MARDRENVEX-321773 format. One line per field, with one value per residue: residue in three letters; x, y, z of N, C-alpha, C, O in turn. Coordinates in Angstrom, 2 decimals. Example, Ala and Ser with C-alpha at 12.3 -4.5 7.8 and 13.67 -1.06 7.14 Angstrom:
residuo: c(Ala Ser)
n.x: c(13.19 12.85)
n.y: c(-5.69 -2.25)
n.z: c(7.80 7.08)
ca.x: c(12.30 13.67)
ca.y: c(-4.50 -1.06)
ca.z: c(7.80 7.14)
c.x: c(13.20 12.90)
c.y: c(-3.30 0.03)
c.z: c(7.80 7.87)
o.x: c(14.24 13.41)
o.y: c(-3.32 1.14)
o.z: c(8.46 8.04)
***
This chain:
residuo: c(Met Tyr Leu Ala Gly Pro Phe Phe Asp Asp Glu Gln Val Ser Arg Ile Glu Lys Leu Glu Asn Ile Leu Thr Asn Asn Pro Thr Val Glu Ser Phe Phe Ser Pro Arg Thr Thr Asn Leu Pro Gly Glu Lys Pro Gly Thr Pro Glu Trp Ala Asn Lys Ile Tyr His Glu Asp Val Asn Glu Ile Leu Lys Ala Asp Leu Val Phe Ala Val Ile Asp Phe Thr Gly Glu Asn Val Asp Ser Gly Thr Ala Phe Glu Ile Gly Tyr Ala Val Ala Asn Lys Lys Thr Gly Ser Cys Ile Ser)
n.x: c(23.41 24.41 22.81 24.05 23.46 23.22 19.82 18.61 17.50 14.81 16.45 18.11 17.06 15.25 17.57 18.51 16.28 15.96 17.69 17.63 15.30 16.46 18.49 16.29 14.80 17.12 18.02 20.25 20.70 20.61 19.00 19.01 19.55 18.23 18.86 16.99 14.38 13.49 12.03 10.56 8.19 5.93 7.97 9.22 10.81 13.49 14.26 16.23 16.02 14.91 17.51 19.04 18.73 17.82 21.01 21.86 20.02 21.25 24.18 23.79 23.01 25.03 27.20 26.05 25.87 27.16 28.47 28.82 27.36 27.85 26.61 28.40 27.77 28.08 29.30 31.87 34.44 32.08 31.23 28.20 28.14 26.68 26.63 29.85 30.37 29.11 30.55 33.00 32.73 32.01 34.23 36.67 35.58 35.56 34.50 33.07 33.12 32.02 31.79 29.95 30.34)
n.y: c(-20.97 -23.60 -25.10 -26.95 -29.70 -31.74 -33.30 -34.42 -34.71 -33.13 -30.90 -30.46 -30.02 -27.67 -25.71 -26.07 -25.05 -22.19 -21.04 -21.17 -19.54 -16.44 -17.29 -16.97 -14.45 -12.61 -10.04 -10.06 -12.50 -14.85 -17.53 -20.47 -23.71 -26.50 -29.71 -30.52 -29.92 -31.08 -32.98 -35.82 -37.09 -39.72 -41.06 -43.60 -42.56 -43.89 -45.75 -47.90 -46.11 -43.96 -43.07 -43.01 -41.21 -38.94 -38.46 -38.11 -35.46 -33.72 -33.56 -32.87 -30.03 -29.19 -28.70 -26.82 -24.72 -21.93 -21.02 -23.20 -23.81 -24.91 -26.40 -27.40 -30.43 -31.99 -34.56 -35.23 -37.33 -37.37 -36.77 -35.83 -38.03 -37.42 -34.45 -34.33 -35.69 -33.83 -31.08 -32.02 -32.59 -30.60 -29.03 -30.63 -29.65 -27.80 -25.21 -22.02 -21.81 -22.14 -22.52 -23.33 -24.07)
n.z: c(43.17 45.58 48.24 50.58 52.95 55.78 56.43 58.53 61.24 63.29 64.25 62.57 60.25 60.63 60.54 58.24 56.56 57.94 56.68 54.13 53.47 54.31 52.15 50.19 50.63 50.15 48.30 46.88 45.49 43.49 42.60 44.07 44.89 46.56 48.14 50.05 48.91 46.77 44.58 43.76 42.25 41.83 42.29 44.86 48.15 48.81 47.56 45.37 42.75 43.32 44.74 43.02 40.47 42.48 43.26 40.25 39.94 41.97 41.66 38.98 39.44 41.45 39.37 38.25 39.75 40.85 43.38 46.05 49.13 52.07 54.83 57.65 60.31 62.15 64.84 66.80 64.92 62.51 59.90 58.12 55.45 52.72 52.48 52.74 50.42 49.24 48.90 48.22 45.66 44.37 45.39 43.23 41.03 40.83 41.73 43.84 47.31 50.75 53.97 56.79 60.39)
ca.x: c(23.82 23.84 23.09 24.60 23.72 22.41 18.68 18.09 16.43 14.35 17.14 19.10 15.67 15.28 18.71 17.98 15.45 16.04 18.96 16.54 14.45 17.83 18.70 14.75 14.40 18.26 17.97 21.33 20.57 19.67 18.49 19.77 18.88 18.55 18.38 16.01 12.96 13.35 10.45 10.74 6.68 6.29 9.15 9.61 11.74 14.41 14.64 17.79 15.93 15.01 18.43 19.95 18.06 18.29 22.65 21.89 20.43 22.77 25.27 23.53 22.65 26.61 27.91 25.22 26.47 28.14 28.68 28.37 27.34 27.57 26.83 29.15 26.81 28.87 29.32 32.50 34.21 31.51 30.68 27.20 28.39 25.99 27.60 31.10 30.60 28.91 32.10 34.47 32.24 32.19 36.23 36.98 34.72 36.78 33.55 34.05 32.45 31.92 31.38 29.77 29.70)
ca.y: c(-21.01 -25.04 -25.26 -28.69 -29.86 -32.94 -32.48 -35.45 -34.56 -31.64 -29.67 -29.70 -29.45 -26.01 -24.90 -25.98 -23.99 -20.65 -20.69 -21.28 -18.36 -16.03 -16.87 -16.94 -13.09 -12.16 -9.48 -10.17 -14.07 -15.03 -18.42 -20.87 -24.82 -26.65 -30.69 -30.78 -29.47 -31.68 -33.53 -36.47 -37.46 -41.19 -41.98 -43.57 -42.48 -44.90 -47.14 -47.32 -45.93 -43.04 -42.65 -42.76 -39.94 -37.98 -38.38 -37.37 -34.20 -32.91 -33.57 -31.61 -28.76 -28.04 -28.28 -25.10 -23.48 -20.62 -21.05 -24.29 -23.47 -26.17 -26.69 -28.88 -30.55 -32.91 -34.86 -35.89 -37.39 -37.98 -35.51 -36.42 -38.38 -36.88 -33.30 -34.78 -35.71 -32.84 -30.37 -32.80 -32.72 -29.18 -28.79 -31.17 -28.89 -26.38 -24.53 -21.54 -22.54 -21.32 -23.60 -22.69 -25.38)
ca.z: c(44.48 45.61 49.60 51.03 54.71 56.23 56.91 59.04 61.84 63.67 64.22 60.97 58.96 60.94 60.24 56.95 56.17 57.36 55.52 52.66 53.98 54.39 50.54 49.82 51.46 49.76 46.68 45.97 45.29 42.22 42.43 44.50 45.08 48.61 47.66 50.67 48.81 45.60 44.51 42.56 41.82 41.49 42.89 46.57 48.65 49.92 46.49 44.56 41.56 43.57 45.33 41.57 40.65 43.43 43.09 39.27 40.60 43.08 40.62 38.04 40.37 41.72 38.10 37.19 40.43 41.08 44.71 46.51 50.17 52.92 56.49 58.72 61.11 63.11 66.16 67.11 63.26 61.79 59.14 56.81 53.91 51.41 52.95 52.66 49.01 47.95 49.03 47.59 44.23 43.97 44.95 42.11 40.09 40.70 42.13 45.17 48.27 51.48 54.65 58.38 60.97)
c.x: c(23.42 24.07 23.20 24.43 22.72 20.75 17.60 17.28 15.90 14.94 17.86 18.21 15.49 16.22 18.68 17.53 15.15 17.35 18.16 15.54 15.49 17.64 17.35 14.77 15.52 17.79 18.87 21.61 19.44 18.77 19.37 19.31 19.40 17.83 17.10 14.39 13.09 12.97 10.49 8.85 7.20 7.41 9.03 10.60 12.58 14.60 15.76 17.20 16.08 16.00 19.38 19.48 18.08 20.44 22.63 21.31 21.07 23.43 25.26 23.70 24.14 27.37 26.88 25.63 26.89 28.92 28.46 28.46 26.62 27.71 27.03 28.45 27.26 29.10 30.81 33.61 33.95 30.90 29.36 28.12 27.93 26.88 28.79 30.86 30.17 30.25 32.97 34.15 32.51 33.58 36.61 36.69 34.51 35.17 33.68 32.70 32.90 31.69 30.96 29.86 28.76)
c.y: c(-22.70 -24.89 -26.79 -28.26 -31.14 -31.86 -33.75 -35.64 -33.26 -30.69 -29.06 -29.32 -27.76 -25.02 -24.51 -24.70 -22.63 -20.22 -20.50 -20.22 -16.93 -15.97 -16.25 -15.46 -12.00 -11.68 -9.99 -11.87 -14.81 -15.71 -19.05 -22.39 -25.66 -28.58 -31.15 -30.92 -30.50 -32.76 -34.45 -37.36 -38.57 -41.36 -42.23 -43.59 -43.32 -46.05 -46.65 -46.51 -44.31 -42.31 -42.31 -41.92 -38.36 -37.40 -37.63 -35.77 -33.37 -32.63 -32.41 -29.97 -28.02 -28.16 -26.86 -23.90 -22.65 -20.98 -22.27 -23.70 -24.50 -26.06 -28.34 -29.23 -32.04 -33.46 -35.65 -35.82 -37.75 -36.65 -36.30 -36.90 -37.52 -35.48 -33.10 -34.83 -34.36 -31.26 -30.99 -32.83 -31.61 -28.89 -29.64 -30.64 -27.43 -25.07 -23.49 -22.12 -21.47 -22.77 -22.99 -24.12 -24.73)
c.z: c(44.85 47.71 50.11 52.07 54.89 56.59 57.48 59.76 61.90 63.56 63.18 60.48 59.17 60.89 59.15 56.33 57.20 56.85 54.16 52.93 53.90 53.02 50.08 49.35 50.39 48.40 46.05 45.75 44.41 42.09 43.48 44.80 46.39 48.17 48.98 50.17 47.26 45.96 43.16 42.59 41.10 42.06 44.66 47.11 49.70 48.78 45.54 43.33 41.95 43.92 43.84 41.22 40.91 43.38 41.71 39.24 40.99 42.08 39.75 38.72 40.83 40.92 37.48 38.39 40.63 42.24 45.51 48.16 50.97 55.04 57.18 59.37 61.72 64.19 65.68 65.76 62.67 60.76 58.27 55.75 52.67 51.25 52.00 50.66 48.24 47.80 47.91 45.81 43.60 44.41 43.35 40.81 39.45 40.94 43.29 45.92 49.39 53.13 55.94 59.09 62.19)
o.x: c(22.32 25.12 22.31 24.78 21.71 20.52 16.44 16.35 16.17 14.53 18.16 18.28 15.54 16.01 18.75 18.10 14.03 17.81 18.29 14.71 14.95 16.96 17.32 14.77 15.11 17.33 18.72 22.74 18.26 17.71 20.37 18.12 20.46 16.63 16.37 13.49 12.07 13.20 10.47 8.78 8.14 7.47 8.83 11.45 12.45 15.04 16.08 18.17 16.85 15.94 20.24 19.97 18.22 20.92 23.25 21.96 21.43 23.35 26.03 24.45 24.44 28.50 27.07 25.71 27.81 30.10 27.24 29.52 25.47 28.50 26.50 27.74 26.59 29.17 30.98 33.87 34.63 30.16 29.63 28.84 28.68 27.64 28.94 31.26 30.58 30.62 33.48 34.99 33.11 34.19 36.79 37.24 34.00 35.03 34.55 31.69 33.64 31.43 31.65 29.53 28.08)
o.y: c(-23.13 -24.66 -27.63 -27.16 -31.40 -30.67 -34.02 -36.41 -32.37 -29.67 -27.90 -28.15 -26.87 -23.83 -23.35 -23.73 -22.13 -19.09 -19.58 -20.34 -16.18 -15.10 -15.10 -15.12 -10.94 -12.41 -10.41 -12.34 -15.15 -15.26 -18.44 -22.22 -25.59 -28.76 -32.11 -31.60 -30.16 -33.43 -34.09 -38.42 -38.70 -42.57 -41.36 -44.43 -43.43 -47.16 -45.55 -46.11 -43.52 -41.10 -41.44 -41.13 -37.31 -36.26 -36.57 -34.90 -32.34 -31.53 -31.45 -29.05 -26.84 -27.82 -26.17 -22.69 -23.13 -21.27 -22.24 -23.18 -24.92 -25.79 -29.45 -28.23 -33.06 -32.52 -36.36 -34.70 -38.46 -35.74 -37.40 -36.08 -37.04 -35.27 -32.34 -33.97 -33.91 -30.69 -30.43 -33.01 -31.52 -28.34 -28.91 -30.95 -26.67 -24.15 -23.92 -22.64 -20.49 -23.94 -22.03 -25.15 -25.47)
o.z: c(44.50 48.31 49.94 52.50 54.25 56.82 57.16 59.54 61.10 63.01 62.89 60.11 58.32 61.08 58.74 55.82 57.14 56.71 53.36 52.03 53.09 52.49 49.64 48.16 49.91 47.52 44.90 45.87 44.47 41.65 43.87 45.09 47.01 47.96 48.75 50.65 46.66 46.96 41.98 43.20 40.31 42.29 45.51 46.83 50.92 49.09 45.10 42.67 41.40 43.71 43.75 42.02 40.29 43.45 41.70 38.65 40.42 41.54 39.62 38.38 40.70 41.26 36.48 38.21 39.97 42.04 45.64 48.50 50.86 55.95 57.25 59.51 61.61 64.98 64.70 65.33 61.93 61.14 57.78 55.18 51.82 50.31 51.05 49.88 47.17 46.78 46.94 44.93 42.52 43.49 42.38 39.75 38.62 40.14 44.04 45.45 49.29 52.84 56.27 58.51 62.90)
***
């Protein structure tokens, strides 16, 4: 499973952490990937090199996933562009998905 969703402020991080804990403690979930926990040792966050590696890590994990679960957290018409991309990439690759808002 791939867990998509924004994690830019404390409320969003808390929401994603709760879902990570639920998935970790659910015996029916074999494994999941949460981009929030991606660690790239030696890479400086925000650099073009870091962003490129994060992008490739995420798309590879979406391709490996049986299910993509997305948290849609938006105000008005503005959805997180990263989450929108993850949903679109998953749909384009015919992944089963579910979204909550």
